[in-house]
N, C-alpha and C positions, 0 to 999 in steps of 0.2 A: 459847785458840785460837792455836797457834804458826804461824809462817811461816818456813820454812827460809831464806828470802832475808835475814832479819834476825837470824839466830842469833848472829852475832858481836856485834852491837850489844846484843842481849838479855843475853848473858853479861856484857858490860861493865856495863850498868846494874844487873843483879842483884848484881854484886859491890859496887857503890857503895851499893846499898840495904842489903845485908848489913853493910857497914862503918859505917852510921849508928849512933851510940852509943845504947844503950837507956837509958831513964829518965834523960836528962840533967837538969841543973838548970833549963835552959830549952829548950823544944822549938824547933827551928829554924822560921823562917817560910819557906814554899816559894813560889816562882814556878813554875807549871807550865803547859804547853800544854793548853788546854781543848778544842782541836779545833773541829769543827763538827757539825751534825746528821748529817753523813755517817757519823759514828761509830756512829750508831744504825740504819743501814740493815740490814735482815735479811741474814744470810749468803747468798751466792749472788745477791744483787740489788744490785750496785754502783751508786752514783749515776750517772745517765746524763750529768750535766753535767760530770763528771770522766772523762776517758778514759785508756786505756792505763796508763802507769806512775803517773800521778797518782791513778787510782782505787785502785791497790794501796797507794799511800802514805797516803791519807786515810781509807780505809774500815775495815771491821771486822777485816780481816786485815793492816792496815798497822802500822808500827812504833809509832805513838802509841797505838792500841788495845791492842797487846801490852804497851806500857809501863804504861798505866793499870791493866791487870789485875794487874800486879805491884806497882805503886805503892801502891794503896789498902790491901791487906792488910798491906804492910810498915809503913805509918803506924800502923795499929791495933795491930799487934804490938809495934812499938818504943815507942810513946808512950802507948797506952791513954788517949787524950784524953778530958777531961770533956765537951768539945763542940768543934765545928768552927766557926770564924769565917772566912767565905769572901768574897772580893771577885772580881768578874767584870768583864771588859771590856764586858759588855752591860748594865751599870747605872751610869749617870752622873747626878749631880745637881749643881746649881749653888748655891753659897753656903750649902748646908746638907747635912750628912751624914744619910742615912736608914738605919735599922737595922730589919730585919724582926722583927716580933713576931707570929708566926703560930700560936702555940698548939700543940696536939697533932697537927696535920696540915698540913705545909707544902704549899701549893698549888704547881702548876707553871705557868709562863708560857711558852706555846709561841710564842716571839718569833722566828718565821721564816715565810716564805711560799713558795708554789709547790713544796712538798715533797709526796711521796705521802701519802695519807690515814693510813696506819698510823703515820707519824711524829707525828701529832697525837693518838695514843692511847697514847703512851709512859707508863710508870708509874715513879715513884720515890717510895717512901713514906719519910717522915722527919718528925720533929717539931722545933718550935722550943724556945726557952727564954726565957720572959719576964724572969726575973731577970737572965740574962746580957745580954739586949737592953738592959735598963735600965742595967746596969753599963757597957756599951759607950757608951751615950749620955752617962753621967756622965764617962767618961774623955775623951770628946771635949770636953765642956764645960770640964773641968779644963784641957785643953790650949788653950782659947780658940777652939774651933770651935763653930759652931751645929749642933745635932744633935737628932734626935727619932726615936721609933719609928714604924713604919708597920704597921698591922694588916692582916689579910687582907680586911677590908671596904673598904679604901682602895686605889686605884691607886697603885702605889709610885713612879711617875714614869717618864719615857721613857728609852730607852737610846741615844739618838743617831740612831735610825732610825725613830722614831715609834711603837714598841710601848709600850703602857702598860697596866698591870693589876697585880693582886697576884700574887706567886709567885716561886719560884726560877727564874731564866732558864736558857736552854739552855747557857750557859757554866758552869753549875753541874750541872744534873741530867743532861745528856748524859754528861760524863766521870764523874760520880759513879755512874751506873748501871754503868759498867765497873769502877770502883774498888771499889764496895761491894755490887753487886747491886741488885736492884729494891727492896730495903728495907734501911734502916740503922736497926737498933733499938739503943737504949741510948746513942747519941751524938747529941745535938741538933745542929742546924745553924742558924746565924744568918748571914744575908747582910747585907753593908754596902756602900753605894754608893761608887764612886770619884769623884774630883773632876772635874766636866765641863769645867773649864778646860783640861784635858790638860797642865797644868803639871807637869813632873817634880818641882819643889820642893814644890808643894802635895800631890801624890800621895804623895811621900815622907812628908810630915807626916801624911797620912791613916793610913799604916801605923804611923808612929812613935807615934801616940796610943794604939794598942792593944798596943804591944810588951810591956808588963808582963804581959799575959795569958799569954804564953809561959812565964813563970816560975810560973804558977799551974795548969799542966796543960791549957791550951787550945791547940789546933792552929790556926794561922793559914795559910790558903792563898789565893793570889792568882793568878787564871787569865787568860791572854791568849795571844798568839802572837808570835813574833819575826819572822815573815814573814806578812803578811796584806794582799795587794793584790788585791781583787776585780776590778780593771780589768786585771790581768795575772796570771792564775791560774797561770802558769808558776812564779811565786814560791813556790807552796805545796810543791813537791817538790824535793829536791836533784837529782833526775834531769832535771828540766825547767828549774830555776832558771838565770837568766842570771848571767854573771860579777859584775854589779853587786849581785845578791842575795847571792851568796856573800861578796862583799866586806863587806857590812854584817854578815852572820852572823859573820864572822871578827872584826870590830870589837867585837861584843858579847862574845865569848869573851876577847878581849884585855883588855877592861875588867874583866870578872869575875875574870880571873886576876891582877890587881894585888894584891900582898900588903898594902900600906899601905892602911888603911881609908879615910883621907881622900882619898888619890889615887884610889882605886877609886871613891869616891863622885863625885868630879869627872869622872872618865872616863865613868861611867854617865850623869851629867847631860849630858855633851857629845854623847852618841849621837844625840839628836834633831836635832843640827846637823851630823851627819856627811853628807858629800856623797852617800852612797849610801842615806840613810835613806828618802827619799820613794819610791824604787823598791820598797821592801818595805812601806812604810806611807804611803799617800796621806793617811790620817788616823791620829792618834796613839792612838786608843782601845784597840787591842789591844796596844800596847807599854807604855803607862804603868802597867799592873798590876805590871810589874817593879819600879817605884819604890815601890809600896805594900809589896811583899814586902821590898824592901831596907830601907825605913824601919822596918818591924816587926822586922827582925833586926839593925838597925844597931848596937845596943848589944853584940852578941856578937862583932862584928869579922869572924870568919872566914866564908868562903863555900865551900861544897862543890858541885861539879858532879856531879849525879846522872845526868843524861842529856844528852849533848852533840850529839845528832842535829840536823842542819840543820833550822831552822824550828820544832822541837818540843822544845826543851831543858827541863830542870828544874834549878833552882838552889835550894840550901838556904842561906838567909841567917841569920847568927847561930849557925852550927854550933859545936859544942864544940871542934872542931879542923879545920884545913884539911889536906886530903891533897895540896894542890897541883893544878896542872892542866897 
């Protein structure tokens, strides 16, 4: 579903997706904008709590929805992954990393409220992988982290807002429905929790522990947002964002664009202390997934900017080469 208003941006991100190397020795780890349940609103029924330009930005015809429809097929075509290991801003645990082991049918956790009834009937069919889940737990234990699997018979733990139950949360199944359709056959999905401390260092380590999976044919995705202020929803769209929001967005891209890997790491770590950070993130939960992706791809060095649109960028960490920015 194209939108002429974003044709220029679409041409740019499609060129970047096309430039991704096929069958690399190690698949990059991606940070991507997972959006909100607004992405799942039926066509012609924009969410009423977003008006005007913002409804166009966050909904089914907005740039993120357009990008995700291109992003998913490109990942499958370029990498033909054995499975997807995914992290989301909407699952955080403390002192222990949890890994889903849901068997042949991943349940969905409708972790949102006050949405229209049809958003509680969304479908996304996928399966888990018990062997991979156990392997991930082993990798965390080898790295000195406490970890265990969580089955579909057990509540997986809260997400920072009080939702608890088994299932892939909306930070996974909402964007994945756009990326892969309502069913993803042949590619298992295992979700892993982020560190609830919100520490950049600890979440970098969460990603780093699974980095070797990239060299074994597994795709590591980490979803969040670089602008997420529910107290000031003007932050969600570049057309309504304030100068302070754009200032932080520019700081992110400046940090990503640093060529030296150690200097880039330090610049990324410093972003949570940036004077403009709190204007875009009253809480760090939607931003720290960038550290998970960066940790998972840190051994590759280079970073590729796939989509640079305000608030909804996508970065490939550990890419085979950097095209610059």
